[in-house]
N, CA, C and O atoms as a GROMACS GRO file, in nm:
protein
  540
    1UNK      N    1   1.466   2.472   7.165
    1UNK     CA    2   1.510   2.562   7.271
    1UNK      C    3   1.411   2.678   7.283
    1UNK      O    4   1.363   2.731   7.183
    2UNK      N    5   1.382   2.714   7.402
    2UNK     CA    6   1.286   2.821   7.426
    2UNK      C    7   1.350   2.956   7.397
    2UNK      O    8   1.467   2.979   7.426
    3UNK      N    9   1.270   3.045   7.339
    3UNK     CA   10   1.318   3.174   7.289
    3UNK      C   11   1.380   3.263   7.398
    3UNK      O   12   1.475   3.336   7.371
    4UNK      N   13   1.327   3.257   7.519
    4UNK     CA   14   1.371   3.351   7.622
    4UNK      C   15   1.458   3.288   7.731
    4UNK      O   16   1.472   3.343   7.840
    5UNK      N   17   1.517   3.172   7.701
    5UNK     CA   18   1.606   3.109   7.800
    5UNK      C   19   1.716   3.207   7.839
    5UNK      O   20   1.774   3.275   7.754
    6UNK      N   21   1.745   3.212   7.966
    6UNK     CA   22   1.850   3.297   8.022
    6UNK      C   23   1.821   3.447   8.008
    6UNK      O   24   1.913   3.528   8.021
    7UNK      N   25   1.697   3.484   7.982
    7UNK     CA   26   1.659   3.625   7.976
    7UNK      C   27   1.578   3.660   8.100
    7UNK      O   28   1.497   3.580   8.147
    8UNK      N   29   1.601   3.779   8.151
    8UNK     CA   30   1.527   3.830   8.266
    8UNK      C   31   1.438   3.944   8.222
    8UNK      O   32   1.483   4.039   8.158
    9UNK      N   33   1.309   3.933   8.256
    9UNK     CA   34   1.211   4.033   8.214
    9UNK      C   35   1.144   4.092   8.338
    9UNK      O   36   1.104   4.019   8.429
   10UNK      N   37   1.133   4.223   8.341
   10UNK     CA   38   1.060   4.293   8.446
   10UNK      C   39   0.930   4.344   8.386
   10UNK      O   40   0.930   4.420   8.289
   11UNK      N   41   0.817   4.301   8.443
   11UNK     CA   42   0.685   4.345   8.399
   11UNK      C   43   0.635   4.449   8.498
   11UNK      O   44   0.636   4.425   8.619
   12UNK      N   45   0.590   4.563   8.448
   12UNK     CA   46   0.536   4.669   8.532
   12UNK      C   47   0.389   4.689   8.493
   12UNK      O   48   0.359   4.741   8.386
   13UNK      N   49   0.300   4.648   8.582
   13UNK     CA   50   0.157   4.660   8.555
   13UNK      C   51   0.083   4.645   8.687
   13UNK      O   52   0.122   4.565   8.772
   14UNK      N   53  -0.024   4.722   8.704
   14UNK     CA   54  -0.102   4.712   8.827
   14UNK      C   55  -0.222   4.619   8.811
   14UNK      O   56  -0.301   4.605   8.905
   15UNK      N   57  -0.238   4.556   8.696
   15UNK     CA   58  -0.347   4.464   8.670
   15UNK      C   59  -0.299   4.321   8.695
   15UNK      O   60  -0.216   4.269   8.621
   16UNK      N   61  -0.352   4.258   8.800
   16UNK     CA   62  -0.309   4.124   8.840
   16UNK      C   63  -0.330   4.022   8.728
   16UNK      O   64  -0.247   3.932   8.710
   17UNK      N   65  -0.440   4.034   8.653
   17UNK     CA   66  -0.464   3.939   8.544
   17UNK      C   67  -0.360   3.953   8.434
   17UNK      O   68  -0.314   3.852   8.379
   18UNK      N   69  -0.323   4.075   8.401
   18UNK     CA   70  -0.222   4.097   8.298
   18UNK      C   71  -0.086   4.045   8.346
   18UNK      O   72  -0.012   3.985   8.268
   19UNK      N   73  -0.054   4.069   8.473
   19UNK     CA   74   0.072   4.017   8.528
   19UNK      C   75   0.077   3.865   8.517
   19UNK      O   76   0.177   3.808   8.475
   20UNK      N   77  -0.034   3.799   8.556
   20UNK     CA   78  -0.038   3.652   8.549
   20UNK      C   79  -0.024   3.603   8.405
   20UNK      O   80   0.050   3.509   8.378
   21UNK      N   81  -0.096   3.666   8.314
   21UNK     CA   82  -0.092   3.624   8.174
   21UNK      C   83   0.049   3.641   8.114
   21UNK      O   84   0.101   3.549   8.051
   22UNK      N   85   0.108   3.758   8.134
   22UNK     CA   86   0.242   3.781   8.082
   22UNK      C   87   0.344   3.688   8.147
   22UNK      O   88   0.432   3.635   8.080
   23UNK      N   89   0.331   3.669   8.278
   23UNK     CA   90   0.421   3.579   8.350
   23UNK      C   91   0.413   3.438   8.291
   23UNK      O   92   0.516   3.374   8.269
   24UNK      N   93   0.292   3.390   8.266
   24UNK     CA   94   0.273   3.255   8.212
   24UNK      C   95   0.338   3.242   8.074
   24UNK      O   96   0.410   3.145   8.048
   25UNK      N   97   0.312   3.337   7.987
   25UNK     CA   98   0.368   3.333   7.852
   25UNK      C   99   0.520   3.339   7.855
   25UNK      O  100   0.588   3.258   7.791
   26UNK      N  101   0.574   3.434   7.931
   26UNK     CA  102   0.720   3.455   7.931
   26UNK      C  103   0.795   3.342   8.001
   26UNK      O  104   0.900   3.299   7.952
   27UNK      N  105   0.744   3.295   8.113
   27UNK     CA  106   0.811   3.181   8.180
   27UNK      C  107   0.798   3.056   8.094
   27UNK      O  108   0.888   2.972   8.094
   28UNK      N  109   0.688   3.042   8.022
   28UNK     CA  110   0.671   2.930   7.930
   28UNK      C  111   0.775   2.930   7.820
   28UNK      O  112   0.806   2.825   7.764
   29UNK      N  113   0.829   3.046   7.789
   29UNK     CA  114   0.936   3.059   7.688
   29UNK      C  115   1.074   3.058   7.752
   29UNK      O  116   1.174   3.078   7.684
   30UNK      N  117   1.080   3.034   7.884
   30UNK     CA  118   1.208   3.020   7.951
   30UNK      C  119   1.260   3.142   8.024
   30UNK      O  120   1.369   3.137   8.080
   31UNK      N  121   1.186   3.252   8.024
   31UNK     CA  122   1.232   3.375   8.088
   31UNK      C  123   1.220   3.367   8.239
   31UNK      O  124   1.135   3.296   8.293
   32UNK      N  125   1.307   3.440   8.304
   32UNK     CA  126   1.295   3.465   8.447
   32UNK      C  127   1.217   3.597   8.458
   32UNK      O  128   1.261   3.699   8.406
   33UNK      N  129   1.102   3.594   8.526
   33UNK     CA  130   1.014   3.710   8.529
   33UNK      C  131   1.005   3.767   8.670
   33UNK      O  132   0.988   3.695   8.768
   34UNK      N  133   1.018   3.898   8.677
   34UNK     CA  134   0.994   3.972   8.801
   34UNK      C  135   0.885   4.073   8.772
   34UNK      O  136   0.863   4.112   8.657
   35UNK      N  137   0.816   4.115   8.878
   35UNK     CA  138   0.700   4.202   8.860
   35UNK      C  139   0.707   4.323   8.951
   35UNK      O  140   0.759   4.317   9.063
   36UNK      N  141   0.652   4.432   8.901
   36UNK     CA  142   0.637   4.554   8.980
   36UNK      C  143   0.497   4.608   8.952
   36UNK      O  144   0.450   4.605   8.839
   37UNK      N  145   0.432   4.659   9.057
   37UNK     CA  146   0.296   4.708   9.043
   37UNK      C  147   0.290   4.854   8.999
   37UNK      O  148   0.186   4.900   8.951
   38UNK      N  149   0.400   4.925   9.016
   38UNK     CA  150   0.404   5.065   8.974
   38UNK      C  151   0.547   5.105   8.944
   38UNK      O  152   0.641   5.032   8.977
   39UNK      N  153   0.566   5.220   8.883
   39UNK     CA  154   0.697   5.263   8.835
   39UNK      C  155   0.800   5.273   8.947
   39UNK      O  156   0.917   5.240   8.926
   40UNK      N  157   0.759   5.318   9.064
   40UNK     CA  158   0.854   5.330   9.175
   40UNK      C  159   0.914   5.196   9.214
   40UNK      O  160   1.035   5.187   9.237
   41UNK      N  161   0.831   5.092   9.220
   41UNK     CA  162   0.883   4.958   9.249
   41UNK      C  163   0.978   4.910   9.139
   41UNK      O  164   1.080   4.848   9.168
   42UNK      N  165   0.944   4.941   9.015
   42UNK     CA  166   1.028   4.901   8.903
   42UNK      C  167   1.166   4.967   8.912
   42UNK      O  168   1.268   4.901   8.894
   43UNK      N  169   1.167   5.097   8.940
   43UNK     CA  170   1.295   5.168   8.952
   43UNK      C  171   1.375   5.117   9.070
   43UNK      O  172   1.497   5.103   9.060
   44UNK      N  173   1.308   5.090   9.182
   44UNK     CA  174   1.378   5.033   9.298
   44UNK      C  175   1.442   4.900   9.260
   44UNK      O  176   1.558   4.874   9.293
   45UNK      N  177   1.366   4.816   9.191
   45UNK     CA  178   1.418   4.685   9.151
   45UNK      C  179   1.537   4.700   9.057
   45UNK      O  180   1.640   4.636   9.077
   46UNK      N  181   1.523   4.784   8.956
   46UNK     CA  182   1.632   4.802   8.860
   46UNK      C  183   1.756   4.861   8.925
   46UNK      O  184   1.868   4.821   8.894
   47UNK      N  185   1.736   4.957   9.015
   47UNK     CA  186   1.851   5.019   9.082
   47UNK      C  187   1.920   4.926   9.179
   47UNK      O  188   2.040   4.937   9.201
   48UNK      N  189   1.844   4.832   9.237
   48UNK     CA  190   1.906   4.738   9.331
   48UNK      C  191   1.989   4.634   9.258
   48UNK      O  192   2.081   4.574   9.314
   49UNK      N  193   1.956   4.613   9.130
   49UNK     CA  194   2.030   4.520   9.044
   49UNK      C  195   2.048   4.383   9.110
   49UNK      O  196   2.156   4.323   9.101
   50UNK      N  197   1.944   4.336   9.174
   50UNK     CA  198   1.950   4.202   9.234
   50UNK      C  199   1.989   4.099   9.129
   50UNK      O  200   2.070   4.010   9.154
   51UNK      N  201   1.932   4.113   9.012
   51UNK     CA  202   1.969   4.030   8.897
   51UNK      C  203   1.967   4.120   8.775
   51UNK      O  204   1.892   4.218   8.773
   52UNK      N  205   2.046   4.090   8.675
   52UNK     CA  206   2.042   4.173   8.555
   52UNK      C  207   1.906   4.160   8.487
   52UNK      O  208   1.845   4.052   8.489
   53UNK      N  209   1.858   4.267   8.428
   53UNK     CA  210   1.731   4.266   8.357
   53UNK      C  211   1.761   4.288   8.210
   53UNK      O  212   1.837   4.378   8.173
   54UNK      N  213   1.700   4.205   8.125
   54UNK     CA  214   1.722   4.214   7.980
   54UNK      C  215   1.613   4.292   7.908
   54UNK      O  216   1.635   4.340   7.797
   55UNK      N  217   1.495   4.303   7.971
   55UNK     CA  218   1.381   4.367   7.906
   55UNK      C  219   1.282   4.415   8.010
   55UNK      O  220   1.258   4.347   8.110
   56UNK      N  221   1.225   4.532   7.987
   56UNK     CA  222   1.115   4.582   8.069
   56UNK      C  223   0.991   4.589   7.981
   56UNK      O  224   0.995   4.643   7.870
   57UNK      N  225   0.881   4.536   8.031
   57UNK     CA  226   0.751   4.549   7.966
   57UNK      C  227   0.663   4.626   8.063
   57UNK      O  228   0.638   4.580   8.175
   58UNK      N  229   0.616   4.743   8.022
   58UNK     CA  230   0.538   4.826   8.112
   58UNK      C  231   0.405   4.869   8.050
   58UNK      O  232   0.395   4.896   7.931
   59UNK      N  233   0.305   4.875   8.135
   59UNK     CA  234   0.177   4.932   8.096
   59UNK      C  235   0.195   5.083   8.090
   59UNK      O  236   0.282   5.139   8.156
   60UNK      N  237   0.112   5.147   8.011
   60UNK     CA  238   0.119   5.293   8.002
   60UNK      C  239   0.044   5.360   8.116
   60UNK      O  240   0.087   5.463   8.166
   61UNK      N  241  -0.067   5.301   8.157
   61UNK     CA  242  -0.146   5.358   8.267
   61UNK      C  243  -0.110   5.286   8.396
   61UNK      O  244  -0.147   5.170   8.418
   62UNK      N  245  -0.037   5.357   8.479
   62UNK     CA  246   0.008   5.303   8.607
   62UNK      C  247  -0.036   5.397   8.719
   62UNK      O  248  -0.057   5.516   8.695
   63UNK      N  249  -0.050   5.345   8.840
   63UNK     CA  250  -0.083   5.434   8.952
   63UNK      C  251   0.037   5.520   8.992
   63UNK      O  252   0.152   5.481   8.973
   64UNK      N  253   0.010   5.634   9.045
   64UNK     CA  254   0.108   5.728   9.101
   64UNK      C  255   0.194   5.797   8.997
   64UNK      O  256   0.198   5.920   8.992
   65UNK      N  257   0.262   5.721   8.914
   65UNK     CA  258   0.354   5.775   8.813
   65UNK      C  259   0.315   5.712   8.680
   65UNK      O  260   0.300   5.590   8.671
   66UNK      N  261   0.299   5.793   8.577
   66UNK     CA  262   0.255   5.740   8.448
   66UNK      C  263   0.361   5.650   8.384
   66UNK      O  264   0.479   5.656   8.417
   67UNK      N  265   0.315   5.567   8.292
   67UNK     CA  266   0.406   5.483   8.216
   67UNK      C  267   0.503   5.565   8.134
   67UNK      O  268   0.618   5.524   8.115
   68UNK      N  269   0.460   5.682   8.086
   68UNK     CA  270   0.552   5.770   8.011
   68UNK      C  271   0.667   5.815   8.100
   68UNK      O  272   0.782   5.816   8.057
   69UNK      N  273   0.635   5.852   8.223
   69UNK     CA  274   0.739   5.893   8.316
   69UNK      C  275   0.831   5.776   8.348
   69UNK      O  276   0.953   5.793   8.360
   70UNK      N  277   0.774   5.657   8.361
   70UNK     CA  278   0.854   5.537   8.388
   70UNK      C  279   0.950   5.510   8.272
   70UNK      O  280   1.067   5.482   8.294
   71UNK      N  281   0.900   5.519   8.149
   71UNK     CA  282   0.986   5.497   8.031
   71UNK      C  283   1.100   5.598   8.031
   71UNK      O  284   1.216   5.561   8.010
   72UNK      N  285   1.067   5.724   8.054
   72UNK     CA  286   1.169   5.829   8.056
   72UNK      C  287   1.276   5.800   8.162
   72UNK      O  288   1.396   5.808   8.134
   73UNK      N  289   1.232   5.768   8.283
   73UNK     CA  290   1.327   5.744   8.393
   73UNK      C  291   1.412   5.621   8.367
   73UNK      O  292   1.534   5.624   8.383
   74UNK      N  293   1.349   5.512   8.328
   74UNK     CA  294   1.424   5.388   8.302
   74UNK      C  295   1.525   5.409   8.190
   74UNK      O  296   1.640   5.368   8.200
   75UNK      N  297   1.480   5.472   8.082
   75UNK     CA  298   1.571   5.493   7.968
   75UNK      C  299   1.688   5.584   8.005
   75UNK      O  300   1.800   5.562   7.959
   76UNK      N  301   1.664   5.685   8.087
   76UNK     CA  302   1.773   5.774   8.128
   76UNK      C  303   1.874   5.706   8.217
   76UNK      O  304   1.994   5.732   8.207
   77UNK      N  305   1.828   5.618   8.304
   77UNK     CA  306   1.919   5.548   8.395
   77UNK      C  307   1.986   5.429   8.329
   77UNK      O  308   2.103   5.401   8.353
   78UNK      N  309   1.910   5.358   8.244
   78UNK     CA  310   1.958   5.236   8.178
   78UNK      C  311   1.933   5.248   8.028
   78UNK      O  312   1.843   5.182   7.976
   79UNK      N  313   2.009   5.330   7.957
   79UNK     CA  314   1.979   5.358   7.816
   79UNK      C  315   1.984   5.237   7.723
   79UNK      O  316   1.922   5.238   7.617
   80UNK      N  317   2.057   5.133   7.760
   80UNK     CA  318   2.067   5.014   7.675
   80UNK      C  319   1.956   4.913   7.701
   80UNK      O  320   1.942   4.816   7.626
   81UNK      N  321   1.877   4.933   7.806
   81UNK     CA  322   1.772   4.839   7.844
   81UNK      C  323   1.648   4.861   7.758
   81UNK      O  324   1.587   4.968   7.764
   82UNK      N  325   1.609   4.761   7.678
   82UNK     CA  326   1.491   4.779   7.594
   82UNK      C  327   1.362   4.781   7.676
   82UNK      O  328   1.348   4.709   7.775
   83UNK      N  329   1.268   4.865   7.633
   83UNK     CA  330   1.140   4.881   7.701
   83UNK      C  331   1.028   4.864   7.599
   83UNK      O  332   1.027   4.929   7.494
   84UNK      N  333   0.934   4.775   7.630
   84UNK     CA  334   0.814   4.759   7.549
   84UNK      C  335   0.699   4.818   7.629
   84UNK      O  336   0.678   4.783   7.745
   85UNK      N  337   0.624   4.908   7.566
   85UNK     CA  338   0.509   4.971   7.631
   85UNK      C  339   0.382   4.904   7.581
   85UNK      O  340   0.364   4.883   7.461
   86UNK      N  341   0.294   4.872   7.676
   86UNK     CA  342   0.163   4.815   7.644
   86UNK      C  343   0.057   4.918   7.677
   86UNK      O  344   0.064   4.983   7.781
   87UNK      N  345  -0.042   4.932   7.589
   87UNK     CA  346  -0.150   5.025   7.618
   87UNK      C  347  -0.279   4.983   7.550
   87UNK      O  348  -0.280   4.928   7.440
   88UNK      N  349  -0.387   5.011   7.618
   88UNK     CA  350  -0.520   4.994   7.560
   88UNK      C  351  -0.572   5.128   7.510
   88UNK      O  352  -0.681   5.135   7.452
   89UNK      N  353  -0.496   5.232   7.533
   89UNK     CA  354  -0.541   5.368   7.501
   89UNK      C  355  -0.442   5.438   7.410
   89UNK      O  356  -0.409   5.555   7.430
   90UNK      N  357  -0.395   5.366   7.310
   90UNK     CA  358  -0.292   5.422   7.222
   90UNK      C  359  -0.348   5.515   7.116
   90UNK      O  360  -0.464   5.507   7.078
   91UNK      N  361  -0.262   5.601   7.071
   91UNK     CA  362  -0.289   5.689   6.958
   91UNK      C  363  -0.153   5.712   6.893
   91UNK      O  364  -0.050   5.684   6.954
   92UNK      N  365  -0.152   5.763   6.772
   92UNK     CA  366  -0.022   5.792   6.710
   92UNK      C  367   0.063   5.888   6.794
   92UNK      O  368   0.185   5.872   6.802
   93UNK      N  369   0.000   5.987   6.858
   93UNK     CA  370   0.075   6.082   6.941
   93UNK      C  371   0.136   6.013   7.063
   93UNK      O  372   0.251   6.039   7.099
   94UNK      N  373   0.058   5.926   7.127
   94UNK     CA  374   0.108   5.853   7.244
   94UNK      C  375   0.223   5.763   7.204
   94UNK      O  376   0.326   5.758   7.272
   95UNK      N  377   0.206   5.692   7.094
   95UNK     CA  378   0.313   5.603   7.047
   95UNK      C  379   0.440   5.682   7.018
   95UNK      O  380   0.549   5.643   7.059
   96UNK      N  381   0.426   5.794   6.947
   96UNK     CA  382   0.541   5.878   6.915
   96UNK      C  383   0.611   5.927   7.042
   96UNK      O  384   0.734   5.929   7.049
   97UNK      N  385   0.532   5.965   7.142
   97UNK     CA  386   0.590   6.014   7.267
   97UNK      C  387   0.665   5.902   7.340
   97UNK      O  388   0.774   5.925   7.393
   98UNK      N  389   0.608   5.784   7.343
   98UNK     CA  390   0.676   5.669   7.407
   98UNK      C  391   0.810   5.641   7.339
   98UNK      O  392   0.911   5.622   7.406
   99UNK      N  393   0.809   5.639   7.207
   99UNK     CA  394   0.933   5.613   7.132
   99UNK      C  395   1.034   5.725   7.152
   99UNK      O  396   1.154   5.699   7.164
  100UNK      N  397   0.987   5.848   7.157
  100UNK     CA  398   1.077   5.962   7.180
  100UNK      C  399   1.144   5.954   7.317
  100UNK      O  400   1.260   5.993   7.333
  101UNK      N  401   1.070   5.902   7.415
  101UNK     CA  402   1.122   5.894   7.552
  101UNK      C  403   1.209   5.772   7.575
  101UNK      O  404   1.269   5.758   7.682
  102UNK      N  405   1.217   5.681   7.476
  102UNK     CA  406   1.310   5.570   7.489
  102UNK      C  407   1.252   5.431   7.476
  102UNK      O  408   1.326   5.333   7.487
  103UNK      N  409   1.123   5.418   7.454
  103UNK     CA  410   1.065   5.285   7.436
  103UNK      C  411   1.115   5.224   7.304
  103UNK      O  412   1.134   5.296   7.206
  104UNK      N  413   1.135   5.093   7.305
  104UNK     CA  414   1.174   5.022   7.183
  104UNK      C  415   1.054   5.008   7.090
  104UNK      O  416   1.068   5.016   6.968
  105UNK      N  417   0.938   4.985   7.149
  105UNK     CA  418   0.815   4.970   7.072
  105UNK      C  419   0.694   4.986   7.163
  105UNK      O  420   0.706   4.983   7.285
  106UNK      N  421   0.578   5.004   7.100
  106UNK     CA  422   0.451   5.016   7.172
  106UNK      C  423   0.356   4.914   7.112
  106UNK      O  424   0.343   4.903   6.991
  107UNK      N  425   0.289   4.840   7.200
  107UNK     CA  426   0.192   4.739   7.156
  107UNK      C  427   0.055   4.771   7.212
  107UNK      O  428   0.041   4.816   7.326
  108UNK      N  429  -0.046   4.747   7.132
  108UNK     CA  430  -0.185   4.770   7.172
  108UNK      C  431  -0.241   4.647   7.243
  108UNK      O  432  -0.217   4.534   7.202
  109UNK      N  433  -0.317   4.672   7.349
  109UNK     CA  434  -0.393   4.565   7.414
  109UNK      C  435  -0.528   4.556   7.344
  109UNK      O  436  -0.575   4.657   7.292
  110UNK      N  437  -0.591   4.442   7.341
  110UNK     CA  438  -0.546   4.315   7.397
  110UNK      C  439  -0.431   4.257   7.314
  110UNK      O  440  -0.422   4.279   7.193
  111UNK      N  441  -0.345   4.185   7.382
  111UNK     CA  442  -0.226   4.130   7.318
  111UNK      C  443  -0.254   3.995   7.254
  111UNK      O  444  -0.335   3.916   7.303
  112UNK      N  445  -0.184   3.972   7.146
  112UNK     CA  446  -0.181   3.842   7.081
  112UNK      C  447  -0.048   3.780   7.121
  112UNK      O  448   0.057   3.840   7.099
  113UNK      N  449  -0.051   3.660   7.180
  113UNK     CA  450   0.070   3.598   7.233
  113UNK      C  451   0.179   3.582   7.127
  113UNK      O  452   0.295   3.616   7.151
  114UNK      N  453   0.142   3.532   7.010
  114UNK     CA  454   0.241   3.512   6.904
  114UNK      C  455   0.303   3.645   6.861
  114UNK      O  456   0.424   3.653   6.838
  115UNK      N  457   0.220   3.749   6.852
  115UNK     CA  458   0.271   3.881   6.814
  115UNK      C  459   0.365   3.936   6.922
  115UNK      O  460   0.469   3.993   6.890
  116UNK      N  461   0.328   3.919   7.049
  116UNK     CA  462   0.413   3.964   7.159
  116UNK      C  463   0.550   3.898   7.151
  116UNK      O  464   0.652   3.965   7.162
  117UNK      N  465   0.552   3.767   7.132
  117UNK     CA  466   0.679   3.694   7.126
  117UNK      C  467   0.761   3.737   7.005
  117UNK      O  468   0.884   3.746   7.012
  118UNK      N  469   0.694   3.764   6.894
  118UNK     CA  470   0.763   3.812   6.775
  118UNK      C  471   0.826   3.949   6.799
  118UNK      O  472   0.939   3.975   6.759
  119UNK      N  473   0.750   4.037   6.866
  119UNK     CA  474   0.801   4.170   6.897
  119UNK      C  475   0.920   4.161   6.991
  119UNK      O  476   1.020   4.231   6.972
  120UNK      N  477   0.911   4.076   7.092
  120UNK     CA  478   1.023   4.059   7.186
  120UNK      C  479   1.147   4.010   7.112
  120UNK      O  480   1.257   4.059   7.136
  121UNK      N  481   1.128   3.915   7.022
  121UNK     CA  482   1.241   3.863   6.945
  121UNK      C  483   1.304   3.975   6.861
  121UNK      O  484   1.427   3.986   6.854
  122UNK      N  485   1.222   4.059   6.798
  122UNK     CA  486   1.273   4.170   6.718
  122UNK      C  487   1.346   4.272   6.805
  122UNK      O  488   1.450   4.325   6.765
  123UNK      N  489   1.293   4.300   6.924
  123UNK     CA  490   1.356   4.395   7.014
  123UNK      C  491   1.494   4.344   7.057
  123UNK      O  492   1.591   4.420   7.059
  124UNK      N  493   1.503   4.216   7.091
  124UNK     CA  494   1.633   4.159   7.129
  124UNK      C  495   1.730   4.160   7.011
  124UNK      O  496   1.848   4.190   7.029
  125UNK      N  497   1.682   4.128   6.892
  125UNK     CA  498   1.768   4.129   6.773
  125UNK      C  499   1.819   4.270   6.744
  125UNK      O  500   1.936   4.288   6.713
  126UNK      N  501   1.731   4.368   6.754
  126UNK     CA  502   1.770   4.508   6.731
  126UNK      C  503   1.869   4.554   6.836
  126UNK      O  504   1.964   4.626   6.805
  127UNK      N  505   1.848   4.514   6.960
  127UNK     CA  506   1.937   4.553   7.069
  127UNK      C  507   2.075   4.491   7.049
  127UNK      O  508   2.176   4.557   7.074
  128UNK      N  509   2.081   4.367   7.004
  128UNK     CA  510   2.211   4.303   6.976
  128UNK      C  511   2.284   4.374   6.865
  128UNK      O  512   2.405   4.393   6.871
  129UNK      N  513   2.210   4.414   6.761
  129UNK     CA  514   2.270   4.484   6.649
  129UNK      C  515   2.327   4.618   6.694
  129UNK      O  516   2.436   4.656   6.652
  130UNK      N  517   2.254   4.690   6.780
  130UNK     CA  518   2.302   4.821   6.823
  130UNK      C  519   2.420   4.810   6.920
  130UNK      O  520   2.496   4.905   6.936
  131UNK      N  521   2.434   4.693   6.983
  131UNK     CA  522   2.546   4.673   7.076
  131UNK      C  523   2.669   4.613   7.009
  131UNK      O  524   2.776   4.606   7.070
  132UNK      N  525   2.654   4.568   6.884
  132UNK     CA  526   2.766   4.505   6.813
  132UNK      C  527   2.874   4.610   6.784
  132UNK      O  528   2.843   4.726   6.753
  133UNK      N  529   3.000   4.568   6.794
  133UNK     CA  530   3.108   4.663   6.765
  133UNK      C  531   3.109   4.704   6.619
  133UNK      O  532   3.078   4.624   6.531
  134UNK      N  533   3.142   4.828   6.593
  134UNK     CA  534   3.150   4.878   6.455
  134UNK      C  535   3.276   4.826   6.390
  134UNK      O  536   3.379   4.809   6.455
  135UNK      N  537   3.268   4.799   6.260
  135UNK     CA  538   3.385   4.749   6.185
  135UNK      C  539   3.462   4.861   6.125
  135UNK      O  540   3.564   4.838   6.059
   0.00000   0.00000   0.00000
């Protein structure tokens, strides 16, 4: 069984090659993938709730509105929605800021497919644990 069957992922990135690569990997694992080129499109999509979204993967460098602002806005509107931030320009300070604003994790580009899938699996497992009822 594919790891991402019945999962919906929204990818936010203005790089067409990265969108294609992520789309190929995620759909290959059974995910339903939607794409946004910038944070405004992502927020419009999430607010319209055409379909439920299980995960957002966003680049940190986006046109018009930064990835940090996107993480902050998405997390404030949808606090249970996990967000993975991708960046080629990471530093410990940037990573800390992303996590503080609500990202589940930050990954450095270039991405390793196996590592990405492992991180996604961990994010979903952590999200399920945090949503489980307390005993």
